[in-house]
C-alpha positions as MATLAB code, in Angstrom:
seq = 'XXXXXXXXXXXXXXXXXXXXXXXXXXXXXXXXXXXXXXXXXXXXXXXXXXXXXXXXXXXXXXXXXXXXXXXXXXXXXXXXXXXXXXXXXXXXXXXXXXXXXXXXXXXXXXXXXXXXXXXXXXXXXXXXXXXXXXXXXXXXXXXXXXXXXXXXXXXXXXXXXXXXXXXXXXXXXXXXXXXXXXXXXXXXXXXXXXXXXXXXXXXXXXXXXXXXXXXXXXXXXXXXXXXXXXXXXXXXXXXXXXXXXXXXXXXXXXXXXXXXXXXXXXXXXXXXXXXXXXXXXXXXXXXXXXXXXXXXXXXXXXXXXXXXXXXXXXXXXXXXXXXXXXXXXXXXXX';
ca = [
      12.186   -9.680    0.282;
      11.656  -10.990    3.934;
       8.547   -9.467    4.621;
       5.821  -11.227    7.212;
       2.183  -12.126    5.511;
      -0.384   -9.612    7.005;
      -3.153  -12.001    8.194;
      -0.822  -14.118    9.716;
       0.384  -11.464   12.046;
      -2.047  -12.097   15.039;
      -1.155  -15.748   14.750;
       2.336  -14.741   15.522;
       1.609  -12.584   17.701;
       0.095  -15.190   19.422;
       2.386  -17.861   19.617;
       5.683  -15.738   20.651;
       3.636  -14.327   23.621;
       2.641  -17.938   24.305;
       6.021  -19.179   24.315;
       7.363  -15.564   26.416;
      10.141  -13.326   24.867;
      12.941  -15.299   26.743;
      13.897  -17.351   24.061;
      13.673  -15.194   21.542;
      17.022  -13.050   21.998;
      18.901  -15.652   21.346;
      16.724  -16.746   18.109;
      16.926  -13.167   16.750;
      20.749  -12.926   17.202;
      21.337  -16.551   15.023;
      19.309  -15.178   12.511;
      16.507  -15.997   12.299;
      14.231  -14.386   10.078;
      10.604  -16.959   11.622;
      11.460  -15.328   15.376;
      11.738  -11.665   14.297;
       8.615  -11.633   13.035;
       6.898  -13.310   16.078;
       9.213  -11.418   17.793;
       7.906   -7.838   16.010;
       4.538   -9.321   15.792;
       3.964   -9.427   19.320;
       6.166   -6.748   20.917;
       3.624   -4.419   18.287;
       0.179   -6.420   20.140;
       2.121   -6.277   24.013;
       4.228   -3.386   25.618;
       5.477   -6.089   28.426;
       6.442   -7.963   25.923;
       8.925   -6.274   24.167;
      10.059   -4.510   27.052;
      11.081   -8.472   28.254;
      12.431   -8.470   24.935;
      14.526   -5.306   24.633;
      16.323   -6.163   28.219;
      17.167   -9.646   26.705;
      19.198   -8.888   23.468;
      20.197   -4.315   25.090;
      23.787   -6.337   26.162;
      24.465   -7.934   22.524;
      22.741   -5.362   19.925;
      25.471   -3.254   18.752;
      23.644   -0.281   17.436;
      23.800    0.552   13.316;
      23.900    2.877   11.319;
      19.914    4.482   12.027;
      18.578    7.038    8.761;
      15.268    8.914    9.245;
      13.286    9.755    6.336;
      10.324   11.641    7.117;
       8.224   14.302    4.787;
       4.418   15.005    3.491;
       2.188   12.775    1.696;
       3.068   12.241   -1.463;
       6.831   13.937   -1.812;
       8.370   10.450   -2.755;
       9.497    8.474    0.526;
       8.933    5.374   -0.482;
      10.675    5.626   -4.171;
      13.550    7.370   -2.004;
      14.039    4.451    0.687;
      13.689    2.100   -2.373;
      16.482    3.805   -4.526;
      18.436    3.661   -1.221;
      17.980   -0.011   -0.774;
      19.067   -0.596   -4.184;
      22.398    1.709   -3.202;
      23.447    0.364   -0.224;
      22.390   -3.263   -1.104;
      24.509   -2.862   -4.713;
      27.172   -2.182   -1.762;
      27.058   -4.925    0.400;
      25.111   -3.781    3.202;
      22.423   -5.548    4.885;
      19.278   -3.369    4.565;
      16.331   -3.088    8.207;
      13.410   -0.797    6.506;
      10.530    0.686    9.449;
       8.493    1.742    7.515;
       5.634    3.739    9.455;
       2.250    4.668    8.145;
      -0.074    6.372    9.384;
      -2.993    3.980   11.368;
      -5.602    2.113    9.896;
      -8.978    4.440   11.347;
     -10.459    0.323   11.514;
      -7.753   -2.387   12.460;
      -5.454   -0.195   13.647;
      -3.026   -1.412   11.126;
      -0.763    0.523    8.749;
      -2.850    1.744    5.782;
      -0.124    1.528    3.150;
       1.351   -1.852    5.174;
       1.700   -3.478    2.023;
       4.891   -1.039    0.673;
       4.260   -2.151   -2.953;
       6.291    0.483   -3.759;
      10.304   -0.963   -2.432;
       9.555   -3.833   -4.780;
      13.101   -3.516   -5.515;
      13.436   -5.530   -2.811;
      11.453   -8.659   -3.380;
      12.984  -12.459   -3.174;
      16.367  -10.288   -1.184;
      17.143  -11.916    2.371;
      19.234   -9.063    3.125;
      16.642   -6.569    3.080;
      13.789   -6.629    5.816;
      10.819   -4.202    6.039;
       8.307   -3.959    8.817;
       4.922   -1.829    7.749;
       3.681   -0.555   11.321;
       0.629    2.034   12.227;
       1.891    4.947   13.706;
      -1.700    4.252   16.328;
      -2.540    8.049   16.953;
       1.407    8.893   17.571;
       1.287   12.807   17.427;
       5.807   12.321   16.978;
       4.428   10.386   13.853;
       6.264    7.081   14.770;
       4.437    3.790   16.767;
       5.544    3.301   20.388;
       7.017    0.093   19.182;
       9.250    1.636   16.581;
      12.092    1.740   19.177;
      11.328   -2.233   19.593;
      11.024   -3.011   15.969;
      14.807   -0.993   15.485;
      16.855   -2.446   17.973;
      15.432   -6.298   16.889;
      16.604   -6.165   13.349;
      20.059   -4.640   14.972;
      20.399   -7.778   16.776;
      18.971   -9.338   13.789;
      21.912   -8.398   11.326;
      20.854   -5.495    9.231;
      23.745   -3.015    8.896;
      21.766   -0.422    7.877;
      18.450    0.853    9.148;
      15.928    2.887    7.348;
      13.565    4.438    8.670;
      10.657    6.378    6.649;
       7.445    8.337    8.511;
       4.454   10.306    6.914;
       5.299   13.047    9.638;
       8.134   14.912   11.796;
       5.960   15.435   15.061;
       6.324   18.311   17.427;
       5.486   15.814   19.914;
       5.895   12.473   21.129;
       8.444   11.017   20.245;
       9.612   11.747   16.910;
      12.257   10.625   14.177;
      15.339   12.720   15.259;
      14.641   11.077   19.022;
      16.108    7.398   17.047;
      17.576    8.492   13.904;
      21.352    9.392   13.249;
      20.751   12.032   10.601;
      17.147   12.664    9.891;
      16.575   13.855    5.983;
      13.162   15.664    5.260;
      12.601   15.043    1.715;
      10.484   18.025   -0.205;
       9.237   18.524   -3.700;
       8.022   21.311   -5.623;
       4.237   20.255   -6.268;
       3.897   19.928   -2.526;
       4.169   24.073   -1.683;
       5.516   22.815    2.052;
       8.828   24.405    1.686;
       8.397   27.803    3.707;
       5.079   25.656    5.474;
       7.335   23.151    6.525;
      10.384   26.114    8.200;
       7.328   27.426   10.086;
       6.267   24.547   11.722;
      10.074   23.630   13.435;
      11.421   21.056   10.776;
      14.348   23.511   10.053;
      15.463   22.256   13.589;
      14.762   18.724   13.347;
      16.284   17.842   10.126;
      20.093   17.506    9.480;
      19.242   16.644    5.496;
      16.827   18.331    3.020;
      16.179   16.174   -0.385;
      13.929   17.994   -3.104;
      11.987   15.122   -4.783;
      11.152   15.122   -8.400;
      14.141   17.802   -9.296;
      13.207   16.798  -12.988;
       9.807   19.297  -12.727;
       8.939   22.829  -12.269;
      10.122   24.334   -9.274;
      12.175   22.617   -8.260;
      14.903   24.877   -8.604;
      13.295   27.519   -6.663;
      12.220   25.476   -3.717;
      16.133   24.622   -3.314;
      16.821   27.685   -3.635;
      13.811   29.384   -0.875;
      15.456   26.585    1.515;
      19.113   27.924    1.033;
      17.914   31.216    1.455;
      16.068   30.643    4.689;
      18.686   28.015    6.125;
      21.090   30.907    6.057;
      20.304   33.661    8.619;
      20.311   30.867   11.426;
      23.676   28.256    9.814;
      26.257   28.995   12.444;
      30.514   28.359   11.900;
      31.359   24.988   13.225;
      27.578   23.697   13.500;
      26.606   21.825   10.573;
      25.698   23.051    7.311;
      22.722   21.398    5.948;
      22.744   20.262    2.558;
      20.012   21.386    0.079;
      19.970   18.397   -2.741;
      18.080   18.275   -5.539;
      17.090   14.023   -6.311;
      14.531   12.190   -9.243;
      14.969    8.958   -6.836;
      12.200    7.807   -9.333;
      15.070    7.828  -11.495;
      17.591    6.689   -8.501;
      19.531   10.290   -9.528;
      21.089   11.842   -6.310;
      20.255    8.560   -3.578;
      24.729    8.617   -3.849;
      24.627   11.558   -3.245;
      22.308   11.584   -0.267;
      24.649    8.975    1.097;
      27.005   11.055    0.784;
      26.152   13.735    2.918;
      24.407   10.436    5.650;
      27.831    9.523    6.063;
      29.644   13.104    6.432;
      26.919   13.724    8.695;
      27.649   10.474   11.304;
      31.473   11.919   10.971;
      30.893   15.773   11.787;
      28.536   13.953   14.442;
      31.924   11.954   15.826;
      34.536   14.069   14.752;
      33.277   16.949   16.844;
      32.640   14.755   19.385;
      28.109   14.987   19.128;
      27.409   11.526   19.495;
      27.496   11.544   23.313;
      25.647   14.165   23.667;
      23.105   13.146   20.655;
      22.292   10.260   21.881;
      21.777   11.032   25.073;
      19.222   13.199   24.721;
      17.015   10.885   22.403;
      17.432    8.432   25.173;
      16.404   10.862   27.346;
      13.201   11.298   24.956;
      12.740    7.447   24.351;
      12.532    7.175   28.009;
       9.846   10.008   28.808;
       8.343    8.505   25.863;
       8.097    5.422   27.512;
       6.314    6.179   30.367;
       3.806    8.340   28.778;
       3.524    5.136   26.892;
       2.963    4.000   29.526;
       0.468    6.332   32.060;
      -1.794    6.269   28.564;
      -1.456    2.143   28.783;
      -2.779    3.093   32.341;
      -5.162    5.069   31.974;
      -6.979    2.888   28.795;
      -7.398    0.299   31.644;
     -11.287   -0.530   32.451;
     -10.782    0.767   36.300;
      -8.841    3.552   35.686;
     -10.887    5.062   32.363;
     -14.266    4.202   35.177;
     -12.223    6.543   37.572;
     -11.840    9.162   35.112;
     -15.151    9.419   34.040;
     -16.589    9.478   38.057;
     -14.123   12.352   38.557;
     -14.868   14.581   35.407;
     -19.037   13.805   36.797;
     -17.571   15.083   39.938;
     -15.805   18.424   38.215;
     -18.917   19.223   36.683;
     -20.978   18.930   39.369;
     -18.455   21.478   41.331;
     -17.627   19.170   43.699;
     -13.555   18.998   42.228;
     -11.423   21.189   40.677;
     -10.081   19.881   36.827;
      -6.427   20.222   38.702;
      -7.530   18.394   41.945;
      -9.255   15.403   40.022;
      -6.269   15.022   38.153;
      -4.042   14.918   40.697;
      -6.278   12.047   42.710;
      -5.940   10.180   39.670;
      -2.277   10.225   39.012;
      -1.494    9.510   42.573;
      -3.588    5.930   41.445;
      -0.915    5.940   38.757;
       1.485    5.712   40.527;
       0.766    2.874   42.375;
       0.536    0.307   38.879;
       3.394    1.814   37.936;
];
């Protein structure tokens, strides 16, 4: 498995930032592993590096199939990802994995950054796994995720798996970056009906009940199917409910078949362009929101924000007027 040393991330980012994004695009397209590792570290550390790298890569990069894997902690997402890696490598495909974990409250890095549960990929040059922290994103993805996926595609991966700890309803989430979204559930997690209430029903394309050898798995699968039945429409994608035992690699082939069937359905019925347009619009929106947030975090704007807050408290301005003034300052810097 091709994995950068976590201890070298800061050094790698510093090297790439010092050299600039210009030369990295060609090195990534040429398949240079070190350039991939350093570029990803740099784009995580500095959004401006990511913008320059993306501008240099996008014309030469072909978008590859993207499978999003999401669900609550403990349902077996990493185990399922591991099983899919083995299956895809058996078919001769190069696999890129972006694993978005909760951020450490101290370092901001990925809490589960060692990815020890993906040991099947150890020493395999056809697999590249990168862990990133969500860094507080409500949508479950870090702001760097899209750029990392683009780098892996440019590096020559045939398919990219994107694993995230949750499926957000705000921000840039798993549905905005993946061709197909798999929601992983387990019988003991108790999140069957809760997932539906949270609005996940409209986002997931495939439901995977993992740990299907445990009590309650059949009932959970039946519950999800019953909840889906009233909202499924003729001519629309009929979302399958699969039962898996990812630890034993049982059901991974069925999941991969469902992924391919969904991609074929979207293409056959002319939905690819519509889906990509929606995803791209959300990505642009997310980038704009990220830039505004970055500006707000700079000292002058942070001080201005606090000064405006004091004026609102003192009754000199209302909150809307204060927001208008701050937006004017931000607009001058974008």
